[in-house]
N, C-alpha and C positions, 0 to 999 in steps of 0.2 A: 531607493533601492529598486533595481529592476529584478525581474523574475516573478515567480508565482506569489499570489496573495497569501496562499498557504499550501503546504504539502501534507498529504496524508500517508502515514506508514502504519504497518501492522500486519498480522498474519493473514494468510489466505482465508477467505470466508468471513472476515470481520465486518465487511460492508463498506470498504473504501470506495468502491464504485458508486453504490447507492447514495451514501452520505456525501461523496464528492459532488455528485450531480445536484443534490439538494443544496449544498453549500454554495455552489456556483450560481444557482438560481437565486438564493437569498442575497448573495453579494452582488448580483447583477454582472457577472463575469463569465468567462468561458471555463470549460472543464476539459481536462486531458488525462489520459491514463497511459502510462508507459508500456504496460502490457499490450494495450490496443495498438500502440505505435509499433511494437515488435511484430505483432501478428500481421499488421498491414504491410510492413517492410518485407517480411519473410514470405507472406502469402500462405501461411500455415499456422495451425494452432500451436500454442506453447508446449502442450503435451507431445505433439509431433516433433518439435525441435528437440526436446529432451530425449525422446526415443531415438531419433535419427542421428543427432549430433552430440548429445551428451550435455550434462549440466555445465561444464566449463565453457563450452561454446555459447550456451544460452546466457551465462553470466556476463560474457564479454559483450554480447548484444545488448543486454540489459544496462550495463555500465554506460555504454555509448548513448543509449536511448534516454537514460536519466540525465546525463550531462547535457544533451541537446535540449531536452524539455526544460531543465532548470534555466538554461540560457535564453530560450525562446518564448516560453509560455508565461503569461502574466495573470492567469486566473487561478483556479484550483487544480492542483496536480496530485494524482494518486500514483503511488509506486507499487510495484509488485512486492510480495511478501519477503523475498530474499534480497531486495536491492540494497539493504543496509549492510549486507555481508562485506561489501567492498569498502575498504578504508578511504579510497579517493572519493567515493560517493558520500560517505559520512562527512568528510571534510567539506565537500560542496554544500551539503545540507546545513552546515553550521551557519551559513549566511542567510538562511530562510526560516520563516515561522513554520514549525513542523508539529503536527498533531499525531500522536501515537494512539490509534484506536486499539484498545485491548479487549480481550475476552478470555474466559476460562475454557478448559477443555470440554466441559459439558455443553456450553454454548456453541462451541465449534462443531461438536458432533450434531447438535440440533440443526445448526444452520447449513452445514455442508452435506448432511445426510450420509457422509462418508461413502457415497456412491458416485460422486462426480469425478471427472477426469482430473485428478490431482497427482501429477507424476511423483511427487515426493512422499505421497501417502499411500502408495500402492499396496504395501504389505503391512498389516496390523496398524490401521490408521490412528487409533487412539494413542498407542505407544509412540508412533512416528511423530504425531502432532506434539506430544509432550516433549520429545527429544528436540524437535525443531525449536520449540519455544524456549527450552533451556539454553539452547545455543544462541538464540536471537533476542530474547527479552532485554538483556542488558544493552544490546545495540540499538533497539528501538528507543529505550530510555535515554541512551547517550545522545541521540539526535533530537529528541523531543523537546519542544518548547512547552508543550502541554500534553498530559495524558488524559484520555477520555475513555472510561469503561463503557462498553456497549452491552454488557450483560443485562438482560431483561428490559432493554430499552427499545423503543421504536426508532426507525431511522430519523424521524423528525426530532425526537428527544435527543438523540446523539448529535444531530446537526446543531441544535440550540446549545447543547453543552460545549461543543467545539467553538462556536461563536463566542459564548460567554468566557470560555477559557482564554481565548486570545483577545477578548474585548473588541471584536470586529463588528463594524456596522456596515450597512449597505453603502457602496461608493456613491 
């Protein structure tokens, strides 16, 4: 099978980038983040894209970035928190090993500090985060080969749990 060794999905602030880099290191492969791809292609932050162009425009960019990364990248791939909203993206993910990194709202509050530039959490962050998770949790679970809780765990512990869940060894 071509494509990523594994794909990470989950909500914003769950640690996909941190764990993704650690997984890539442990597996001796490359790391790629579709949010980084979008920022590089657009030359501006995701929050600026949301403000200037709106969520629909961003989601179209995200869909294209995910499809390209799934076709091109052979290492560890991290997707933005909302990438699973697109049905075509979920269909593409069915062909790949996917780890859903989960966390509860208290952990999200602790990690994000609720003061970072998160365009979808601008007003009443706790309530917004809960609503986002209610809308997305089943989608993360739908695409997941494995679910790994990050609550109360170090990035190294989450990395090991993801490797164990997929029974991956260094190439």
